[in-house]
C-alpha positions as CSV (number, residue, x, y, z in Angstrom):
1,M,12.2,2.7,-29.5
2,S,13.1,3.8,-25.9
3,S,12.1,1.7,-23.0
4,Y,11.8,1.9,-19.2
5,Y,12.1,-0.3,-16.2
6,I,10.7,0.7,-12.8
7,W,11.6,-1.2,-9.6
8,T,9.3,-0.5,-6.7
9,I,9.4,-1.3,-3.0
10,G,7.3,-0.1,-0.1
11,C,3.8,1.1,0.5
12,Q,0.8,1.4,-1.9
13,M,1.6,5.1,-2.2
14,N,4.9,4.1,-3.9
15,K,3.0,1.6,-6.1
16,A,0.7,4.4,-7.1
17,D,3.6,6.8,-7.8
18,S,5.2,4.1,-10.0
19,A,2.0,3.5,-11.9
20,D,1.6,7.2,-12.5
21,L,5.2,7.5,-13.8
22,A,4.7,4.5,-16.1
23,A,1.6,6.0,-17.6
24,R,3.4,9.3,-18.2
25,L,6.3,7.5,-19.9
26,D,3.9,5.5,-22.0
27,D,2.4,8.8,-23.2
28,L,5.9,9.8,-24.3
29,G,6.2,6.8,-26.5
30,F,8.3,4.6,-24.2
31,I,7.5,1.0,-23.8
32,P,8.0,-1.1,-20.6
33,A,11.1,-3.4,-20.5
34,E,11.1,-6.8,-19.0
35,T,14.6,-6.4,-17.4
36,V,17.1,-3.7,-16.5
37,D,19.4,-4.9,-19.3
38,E,16.7,-4.1,-21.9
39,A,15.8,-0.6,-20.5
40,D,17.0,2.8,-21.5
41,V,15.6,4.4,-18.4
42,V,15.8,2.6,-15.0
43,V,13.9,4.0,-12.0
44,V,14.3,2.7,-8.4
45,N,11.3,3.8,-6.3
46,S,12.6,3.6,-2.7
47,C,11.3,3.1,0.8
48,V,13.1,3.8,4.1
49,V,10.4,3.1,6.6
50,R,12.1,-0.1,7.6
51,Q,15.8,-1.0,7.6
52,S,15.1,-4.1,5.6
53,A,13.5,-2.0,2.8
54,E,16.4,0.5,2.9
55,N,18.9,-2.4,2.6
56,R,17.1,-3.8,-0.5
57,V,17.2,-0.4,-2.1
58,L,20.9,0.0,-1.5
59,A,21.6,-3.4,-2.9
60,K,19.5,-2.6,-6.0
61,L,21.4,0.6,-6.6
62,D,24.7,-1.2,-6.2
63,S,23.6,-3.8,-8.8
64,L,23.0,-1.1,-11.4
65,A,26.7,0.1,-11.4
66,R,27.7,-2.6,-13.9
67,P,24.9,-2.1,-16.4
68,K,25.7,1.6,-16.4
69,R,29.4,0.9,-17.1
70,L,28.4,-1.3,-20.0
71,R,25.9,1.2,-21.4
72,P,26.7,4.7,-20.3
73,E,23.8,6.1,-22.2
74,M,21.4,4.4,-19.8
75,T,19.6,6.8,-17.5
76,I,19.3,5.7,-13.9
77,A,17.1,7.5,-11.4
78,L,16.3,7.1,-7.7
79,M,13.0,8.4,-6.5
80,G,10.9,8.0,-3.3
81,C,11.4,8.4,0.4
82,M,15.2,7.7,0.4
83,V,15.7,11.0,-1.4
84,G,15.6,13.6,1.4
85,P,16.4,17.3,1.4
86,E,20.1,16.6,1.3
87,A,21.1,14.0,-1.3
88,D,24.8,14.7,-1.3
89,E,25.7,11.5,0.5
90,L,23.6,9.5,-2.0
91,M,25.3,11.2,-4.9
92,R,28.8,10.4,-3.5
93,R,27.9,6.8,-2.8
94,F,26.2,6.1,-6.2
95,P,28.0,8.1,-8.9
96,H,26.3,6.0,-11.6
97,V,22.9,7.3,-10.7
98,D,21.9,10.3,-12.9
99,A,18.9,11.7,-11.0
100,F,17.6,11.9,-7.5
101,V,13.9,12.7,-7.2
102,S,12.0,13.2,-4.0
103,P,8.5,12.0,-3.5
104,G,5.8,13.9,-5.4
105,R,8.3,15.1,-8.1
106,A,7.8,12.5,-10.7
107,S,7.1,15.2,-13.3
108,E,10.8,16.1,-13.1
109,L,11.7,12.5,-14.0
110,V,9.3,12.6,-17.0
111,E,11.1,15.8,-18.2
112,I,14.5,14.1,-17.9
113,A,13.2,11.1,-19.8
114,S,11.6,13.3,-22.5
115,R,15.0,14.7,-23.4
116,R,16.1,11.3,-24.7
117,P,15.6,10.4,-28.3
118,V,12.2,8.7,-28.5
119,D,10.8,6.8,-31.4
120,R,7.1,7.8,-31.5
121,I,4.6,5.4,-33.0
122,V,1.1,6.1,-34.3
123,V,-0.6,2.8,-33.7
124,H,0.2,0.1,-31.3
125,E,-1.7,-2.6,-29.4
126,A,-2.5,-1.2,-26.0
127,P,-1.5,-3.4,-23.0
128,S,-4.2,-5.0,-21.0
129,R,-5.0,-2.8,-18.1
130,P,-5.3,-4.4,-14.7
131,P,-8.8,-4.3,-13.3
132,C,-7.6,-2.7,-10.0
133,A,-6.0,0.6,-9.6
134,Y,-4.5,2.9,-6.8
135,V,-5.5,6.5,-6.7
136,T,-3.7,8.9,-4.3
137,V,-6.2,11.3,-2.7
138,I,-4.0,12.9,0.0
139,E,-0.2,13.2,0.2
140,G,1.9,13.6,3.2
141,C,1.2,13.3,6.9
142,D,0.7,15.7,9.9
143,N,1.0,13.1,12.7
144,F,4.8,12.9,13.2
145,C,4.8,9.6,15.0
146,S,8.1,9.4,16.8
147,Y,9.4,6.4,14.8
148,C,8.3,7.5,11.3
149,I,10.3,9.3,8.6
150,V,7.3,9.8,6.2
151,P,6.3,13.4,7.2
152,Y,9.9,14.5,6.7
153,R,10.1,13.0,3.3
154,R,6.6,13.4,1.9
155,G,5.7,16.6,3.7
156,R,2.6,17.8,5.4
157,E,-0.9,16.7,4.3
158,R,-2.2,18.0,1.0
159,S,-5.6,16.8,-0.3
160,R,-6.5,16.6,-4.0
161,E,-9.6,18.4,-5.1
162,M,-12.6,16.0,-5.2
163,K,-13.4,16.8,-8.8
164,E,-9.8,16.0,-9.9
165,V,-10.0,12.6,-8.1
166,L,-13.4,11.9,-9.8
167,L,-12.1,12.8,-13.2
168,Q,-9.2,10.4,-12.8
169,L,-11.5,7.7,-11.7
170,E,-13.8,8.1,-14.6
171,E,-10.8,7.8,-17.0
172,L,-9.6,4.7,-15.2
173,V,-13.1,3.1,-15.4
174,A,-13.3,3.9,-19.1
175,G,-10.0,2.0,-19.5
176,G,-11.3,-1.1,-17.8
177,V,-10.6,-0.5,-14.1
178,R,-13.3,-2.0,-11.9
179,E,-11.8,-1.6,-8.4
180,V,-10.1,1.4,-6.9
181,T,-8.1,1.9,-3.7
182,L,-8.0,5.5,-2.5
183,L,-4.6,6.1,-0.9
184,G,-3.1,8.4,1.7
185,Q,-0.5,8.1,4.4
186,N,-3.5,9.1,6.6
187,V,-6.4,8.7,4.2
188,N,-9.1,9.4,6.7
189,S,-7.9,12.9,7.2
190,Y,-8.8,13.7,3.6
191,G,-10.3,17.1,2.9
192,H,-9.6,19.0,6.1
193,D,-7.3,21.3,4.1
194,L,-9.8,21.9,1.2
195,P,-12.3,24.7,0.9
196,G,-15.6,23.7,2.5
197,G,-14.0,20.9,4.4
198,P,-15.2,17.7,2.7
199,D,-14.2,14.5,4.4
200,L,-13.4,11.0,3.3
201,A,-17.1,10.0,3.8
202,D,-18.1,12.7,1.3
203,L,-15.5,11.4,-1.2
204,L,-16.6,7.8,-0.8
205,G,-20.2,8.8,-1.5
206,E,-19.2,10.5,-4.7
207,V,-17.0,7.7,-5.8
208,N,-19.7,5.2,-5.0
209,A,-21.8,6.9,-7.7
210,V,-19.2,6.5,-10.5
211,S,-20.8,4.3,-13.2
212,G,-18.9,1.1,-14.1
213,L,-16.9,0.9,-10.8
214,E,-17.6,-2.2,-8.8
215,R,-15.5,-1.9,-5.7
216,I,-13.9,0.8,-3.5
217,R,-11.2,0.4,-0.9
218,F,-9.2,2.9,1.1
219,L,-6.0,2.9,3.2
220,T,-4.2,3.6,5.4
221,S,-6.4,4.9,8.3
222,H,-5.3,6.4,11.6
223,P,-7.4,5.3,14.5
224,K,-7.8,8.8,15.9
225,D,-9.3,10.0,12.6
226,M,-11.7,7.1,12.1
227,S,-14.9,9.0,12.6
228,D,-18.4,7.6,13.2
229,R,-19.5,9.3,10.0
230,L,-16.8,7.4,8.0
231,I,-17.7,4.2,9.7
232,Q,-21.3,4.6,8.7
233,A,-20.3,5.4,5.1
234,V,-18.4,2.1,4.9
235,G,-21.3,0.2,6.3
236,S,-23.9,1.8,4.0
237,L,-22.3,2.5,0.6
238,S,-22.8,-0.6,-1.6
239,K,-19.5,-0.4,-3.5
240,V,-17.2,0.3,-0.5
241,C,-15.7,-3.0,0.6
242,E,-16.0,-4.2,4.2
243,V,-12.3,-4.1,5.0
244,V,-10.4,-1.5,6.9
245,S,-6.6,-1.2,7.4
246,L,-6.3,0.3,11.0
247,P,-2.7,0.2,12.3
248,V,-2.5,-0.1,16.1
249,Q,1.3,-0.4,16.4
250,A,1.3,-1.4,20.0
251,G,-1.1,-2.6,22.8
252,D,0.5,-0.8,25.7
253,D,-0.5,2.8,26.5
254,D,3.0,3.9,27.6
255,V,4.5,2.6,24.3
256,L,1.7,4.2,22.3
257,R,2.4,7.5,24.1
258,A,6.1,7.2,23.4
259,M,5.2,6.5,19.7
260,G,3.1,9.7,19.6
261,R,0.0,7.8,18.4
262,G,-2.6,9.9,20.1
263,Y,-4.9,7.2,21.5
264,T,-5.0,4.4,24.1
265,S,-5.5,0.7,23.8
266,R,-9.0,1.1,25.3
267,F,-9.9,3.7,22.7
268,Y,-8.7,1.4,19.9
269,R,-10.7,-1.6,21.2
270,E,-13.9,0.5,21.6
271,L,-13.4,1.8,18.0
272,V,-13.2,-1.8,16.7
273,E,-16.4,-2.6,18.5
274,R,-18.2,0.3,16.9
275,M,-16.9,-0.7,13.5
276,R,-18.1,-4.3,13.9
277,D,-21.5,-3.0,15.0
278,E,-21.9,-0.7,12.0
279,I,-20.1,-2.9,9.3
280,P,-21.3,-6.5,9.4
281,G,-18.6,-8.9,8.5
282,V,-15.9,-6.3,8.4
283,A,-12.3,-7.6,8.0
284,L,-9.6,-5.7,9.8
285,S,-5.9,-5.5,9.1
286,T,-3.3,-3.8,11.3
287,D,0.4,-3.0,11.7
288,V,2.4,-3.7,14.8
289,V,6.0,-2.7,15.8
290,V,7.7,-4.8,18.4
291,G,10.9,-3.9,20.3
292,F,10.2,-0.2,20.4
293,P,12.8,1.6,22.6
294,G,12.2,0.7,26.2
295,E,9.5,-1.9,25.5
296,T,9.4,-4.4,28.4
297,D,8.2,-7.9,28.2
298,E,5.1,-7.0,30.1
299,Q,4.3,-4.2,27.6
300,Y,4.9,-6.5,24.7
301,R,2.5,-9.0,26.3
302,R,-0.2,-6.3,26.2
303,T,0.3,-6.2,22.4
304,L,-0.2,-9.9,22.2
305,D,-3.3,-9.6,24.4
306,L,-4.7,-7.0,22.0
307,L,-4.0,-9.2,19.0
308,S,-5.7,-12.1,20.7
309,G,-8.7,-10.0,21.7
310,V,-9.4,-8.2,18.5
311,R,-8.5,-11.1,16.2
312,F,-7.4,-9.3,13.0
313,D,-7.8,-10.9,9.6
314,S,-4.3,-9.9,8.6
315,L,-1.3,-8.4,10.4
316,H,1.9,-6.7,9.2
317,I,4.5,-6.9,11.9
318,A,8.0,-5.4,12.0
319,A,10.8,-5.2,14.5
320,Y,11.7,-1.6,15.4
321,S,14.6,-0.1,13.6
322,P,15.7,3.6,14.2
323,R,15.2,6.0,11.3
324,P,17.7,8.8,11.4
325,G,16.0,12.2,11.7
326,T,12.9,10.9,13.6
327,A,12.2,11.8,17.2
328,A,12.6,8.3,18.5
329,A,16.0,7.9,16.9
330,E,17.2,11.2,18.2
331,T,15.9,11.0,21.8
332,L,15.4,7.3,22.7
333,E,18.0,4.5,23.1
334,D,17.4,1.5,20.9
335,S,17.5,-0.6,24.0
336,V,15.8,-3.9,23.1
337,P,18.3,-6.5,21.9
338,L,17.9,-7.7,18.4
339,S,17.5,-11.3,19.6
340,V,14.6,-10.2,21.7
341,K,13.0,-8.3,18.9
342,K,13.2,-11.3,16.6
343,A,11.8,-13.6,19.3
344,R,8.8,-11.3,19.8
345,L,8.3,-11.0,16.1
346,R,8.2,-14.8,15.6
347,E,5.8,-15.2,18.6
348,A,3.4,-12.6,17.3
349,E,3.5,-14.0,13.8
350,E,2.7,-17.5,15.1
351,L,-0.2,-16.1,17.1
352,Q,-1.6,-14.4,14.0
353,R,-1.1,-17.5,11.9
354,G,-3.5,-19.4,14.1
355,I,-6.0,-16.5,14.2
356,A,-6.0,-16.1,10.4
357,A,-6.2,-19.9,9.8
358,E,-9.4,-20.0,12.0
359,I,-11.0,-16.9,10.4
360,N,-10.3,-18.2,6.9
361,G,-11.3,-21.7,7.8
362,R,-14.9,-20.5,8.4
363,L,-15.2,-19.9,4.7
364,L,-14.7,-23.6,3.7
365,G,-17.6,-24.7,1.6
366,H,-19.0,-21.2,1.2
367,S,-19.1,-19.2,-2.0
368,V,-17.4,-15.8,-2.1
369,E,-17.4,-13.0,-4.7
370,V,-14.0,-12.6,-6.4
371,L,-12.7,-9.9,-8.7
372,V,-10.2,-11.6,-11.0
373,E,-6.9,-9.7,-11.0
374,G,-4.6,-12.0,-13.0
375,E,-3.3,-15.5,-13.8
376,K,-0.2,-17.2,-12.4
377,Q,1.1,-20.7,-12.9
378,G,-2.1,-21.9,-14.4
379,K,-4.4,-20.5,-11.8
380,W,-6.5,-17.3,-11.8
381,H,-6.4,-15.2,-8.7
382,G,-8.3,-12.3,-7.2
383,R,-9.7,-11.0,-3.9
384,T,-12.9,-11.1,-2.0
385,R,-14.6,-7.9,-0.9
386,T,-12.8,-8.4,2.4
387,G,-9.4,-8.6,0.7
388,K,-8.8,-12.3,1.0
389,L,-6.7,-13.8,-1.8
390,V,-8.4,-16.6,-3.8
391,F,-7.0,-19.0,-6.4
392,F,-9.0,-21.1,-8.8
393,R,-8.7,-22.8,-12.2
394,Q,-10.7,-21.7,-15.2
395,D,-10.0,-22.4,-18.9
396,A,-11.6,-19.2,-20.2
397,D,-10.1,-15.7,-19.9
398,C,-11.9,-14.1,-16.9
399,L,-9.6,-11.1,-16.1
400,G,-11.6,-8.3,-14.6
401,Q,-14.7,-10.4,-14.1
402,L,-16.6,-10.9,-10.9
403,V,-17.0,-14.6,-10.2
404,D,-18.5,-16.7,-7.4
405,V,-16.0,-19.2,-6.1
406,R,-16.8,-22.0,-3.8
407,I,-14.0,-22.4,-1.3
408,T,-12.5,-26.0,-1.1
409,K,-9.3,-25.3,0.7
410,T,-8.1,-22.6,3.2
411,S,-4.9,-21.5,4.8
412,P,-3.9,-18.5,6.9
413,W,-2.8,-16.6,3.8
414,S,-5.1,-17.6,0.9
415,L,-8.0,-19.6,-0.3
416,Q,-8.6,-22.0,-3.1
417,G,-11.8,-23.0,-4.8
418,D,-14.0,-23.8,-7.9
419,V,-15.9,-21.3,-9.9
420,S,-19.7,-21.7,-9.5
421,R,-20.8,-18.8,-11.7
422,H,-19.7,-15.5,-13.4
423,R,-21.5,-12.5,-12.1
424,H,-20.5,-9.8,-14.6
425,E,-18.5,-9.7,-17.7
426,G,-15.4,-7.4,-17.7
């Protein structure tokens, strides 16, 4: 029986692509392998948004040369954003890789795999499906932020028809999925390219009516496209979770302009105020880049001021690294020393650590609703509606169940507690 192993790094879009590829390979009769050494087909799903991610992909590809020498019949494929229009350099550097597949072309990988001898089976025990799933609703991006390679690798925005999305959701729910995250590089521009011009608020309303689904999330949102209508939908639809990922990237207007973000710091702060008025208890996460070309210490301090003022529940922060082919890499000097970038990153992380500790600390002694996603090292884990990670002990199998957990311990990154009651059976 043929088997596959998929290694994934990067955004939730990549995770969704890998999950889709795995499902297609399962349909062909392949089974998932625990390690590379056990696999007949090995797929590396790549990300190049940050230099650190690219370095990990390169190291992973290098590590596959030896298994390929030992088992030449193994098929190795690279997919994802590392595969641009010209893959000649990658082909020269990694001669042991058999296929190079750009984003959105997973079907070609399935075709390659299907040409291998596959032992088909009639009956087998289906694996337990995780209760949470990612569903891509819009591909690509039209924003062309000066530092970002995504539009050049994933192309312009292309929305999926609403009926197609709903059909996939119904199939997922029938298979045990209880929470779905609707994905897009810029998810809140969904529908602008479809006949009739539905928007994300329309889609959320339709998804909210899907029977058996308990929770709905969406990401990632661009601040300039976070409409009042969408905010109202999040605040009023019962299944849509009170959590929004809203990358700000910087707190200084000149830096935001150089990034090509299309909004000001004041616009962003006022948007947050409207969201908090319309969505009680909303949790906000954001992304920040420090050390953008030309960023002065004063400009960086404005980013810290924004983080202190808005007080995000979670923050993903990265030091700027030039991406070849982007406007910033071609036209701006990477002028901020690496040591300064690292110092700024550490300071911002420490600030966020304190903010998150205080926000999470308010939950001590309170009960929260948790959708159980899995078990690790003797503890079950899941997330609240606002996306907070919770660990608890329970003897019985509660995968996919909604449980109330009374919080007994908090930290900036997660919560721990005791089960008070089960809300619904999975």
